[in-house]
C-alpha positions as CSV (number, residue, x, y, z in Angstrom):
1,M,-49.2,101.8,30.6
2,T,-46.6,99.1,30.1
3,A,-46.2,96.7,27.2
4,A,-47.7,93.8,29.2
5,D,-50.9,96.0,29.5
6,R,-51.4,96.1,25.5
7,P,-52.5,92.3,24.2
8,G,-50.9,93.2,20.8
9,D,-47.5,93.8,22.4
10,T,-47.7,90.5,24.5
11,V,-48.4,88.6,21.2
12,E,-45.4,90.5,19.7
13,Q,-43.2,89.5,22.6
14,F,-44.3,85.7,22.5
15,R,-43.6,85.6,18.9
16,L,-40.2,87.2,19.4
17,A,-39.5,84.7,22.3
18,E,-40.3,81.8,20.0
19,S,-38.1,83.1,17.4
20,L,-35.0,83.6,19.9
21,V,-35.9,80.0,21.2
22,S,-35.7,78.8,17.6
23,E,-32.3,80.6,17.3
24,R,-31.1,78.9,20.6
25,R,-31.0,82.3,22.5
26,P,-32.7,81.3,25.5
27,L,-31.8,83.8,28.0
28,E,-32.9,86.7,25.5
29,A,-36.2,84.6,24.9
30,L,-36.9,84.6,28.7
31,R,-36.5,88.4,28.8
32,Q,-39.0,88.7,25.9
33,L,-41.4,86.3,27.7
34,R,-41.3,87.7,31.2
35,P,-44.0,90.3,30.7
36,V,-46.1,87.4,29.0
37,L,-45.9,85.2,31.8
38,D,-46.8,88.1,34.1
39,V,-50.1,88.4,32.0
40,E,-50.8,84.7,31.0
41,P,-49.0,82.9,33.6
42,D,-51.5,79.8,33.3
43,A,-51.4,79.8,29.2
44,P,-49.9,76.2,28.3
45,S,-48.5,77.8,25.1
46,V,-46.7,80.5,27.2
47,Q,-45.5,77.7,29.8
48,L,-44.2,75.6,27.0
49,L,-42.3,78.1,25.5
50,A,-40.8,79.2,28.7
51,G,-40.0,75.7,29.6
52,R,-38.2,75.1,26.5
53,A,-36.3,78.4,27.1
54,Y,-35.4,77.2,30.6
55,L,-34.2,73.7,29.2
56,L,-32.0,75.4,26.6
57,S,-30.6,77.5,29.2
58,A,-30.0,74.6,31.7
59,Q,-32.5,76.0,34.3
60,L,-33.8,72.4,34.7
61,A,-35.9,72.9,37.8
62,H,-37.7,75.9,36.1
63,A,-38.2,73.9,32.9
64,E,-39.6,71.0,34.9
65,Q,-42.0,73.3,36.7
66,A,-43.2,74.8,33.2
67,F,-43.6,71.6,31.6
68,L,-45.6,70.2,34.9
69,R,-47.8,73.2,34.5
70,V,-48.5,72.5,30.9
71,L,-49.4,69.0,31.6
72,E,-51.8,69.9,34.5
73,H,-53.9,71.7,31.9
74,D,-53.6,69.0,29.2
75,P,-52.0,65.5,30.5
76,S,-52.4,64.3,26.8
77,D,-49.8,67.0,25.5
78,H,-47.1,64.4,24.1
79,Y,-44.6,67.1,23.5
80,A,-44.6,68.4,27.1
81,R,-44.2,64.9,28.0
82,F,-41.2,64.5,25.8
83,V,-39.5,67.8,27.0
84,L,-40.5,66.7,30.4
85,G,-38.8,63.4,30.1
86,R,-35.6,65.0,28.4
87,T,-35.5,67.6,31.4
88,L,-35.6,64.7,34.1
89,Q,-33.0,62.9,32.0
90,R,-30.7,65.8,32.3
91,Q,-31.2,65.8,36.0
92,S,-30.2,62.1,36.1
93,R,-33.6,61.2,37.1
94,Y,-33.7,58.4,34.6
95,E,-36.7,56.2,35.9
96,E,-39.1,59.4,36.0
97,A,-37.5,60.3,32.7
98,R,-38.2,56.9,31.2
99,A,-41.8,57.2,32.2
100,Q,-42.4,60.2,30.5
101,L,-40.7,59.5,27.3
102,A,-42.6,56.2,27.3
103,M,-45.9,58.0,27.6
104,A,-44.9,60.6,24.9
105,A,-43.9,57.8,22.5
106,A,-47.1,55.8,23.1
107,M,-49.4,59.0,22.5
108,H,-47.3,60.1,19.4
109,P,-45.1,57.2,17.9
110,T,-42.7,59.5,16.1
111,P,-38.9,58.4,15.4
112,R,-37.6,61.4,17.6
113,Y,-39.7,60.0,20.8
114,Q,-38.8,56.4,20.3
115,E,-35.1,57.2,19.6
116,A,-34.9,59.2,22.9
117,L,-36.7,56.4,24.8
118,N,-34.4,53.7,23.3
119,E,-31.5,55.8,24.2
120,L,-32.5,55.9,27.8
121,R,-33.3,52.5,28.0
122,M,-29.7,51.5,26.8
123,R,-28.4,53.9,29.5
124,L,-30.4,52.2,32.1
125,A,-29.3,48.9,31.0
126,V,-25.7,49.8,31.3
127,D,-26.3,51.4,34.7
128,R,-27.5,48.0,36.1
């Protein structure tokens, strides 16, 4: 029996991965998260955490896929839209990023989201 076969262990691994992401140690977080992803590949919370770790480690295509999976389950997840927008922005896909950041800011008008959107709008204005 592996750790992934024991539900308590997957919860512990998830929590450890969360902690590692918070400490900005994404590669270690992904190692801890791998068995959890094997057991719960469609769980939005697991995909969101994996996406954050991928984003922190500049694995942008993987991050994008993880955030899109979250949004398949819940299109109204403003945070998933925000981090998807940031991921697209880092890939220089500015128009796609703007759309996601605008939706996140409209859904949940926080200063963080609005600042990211304004920053991107200024970038787009300069590039034109």
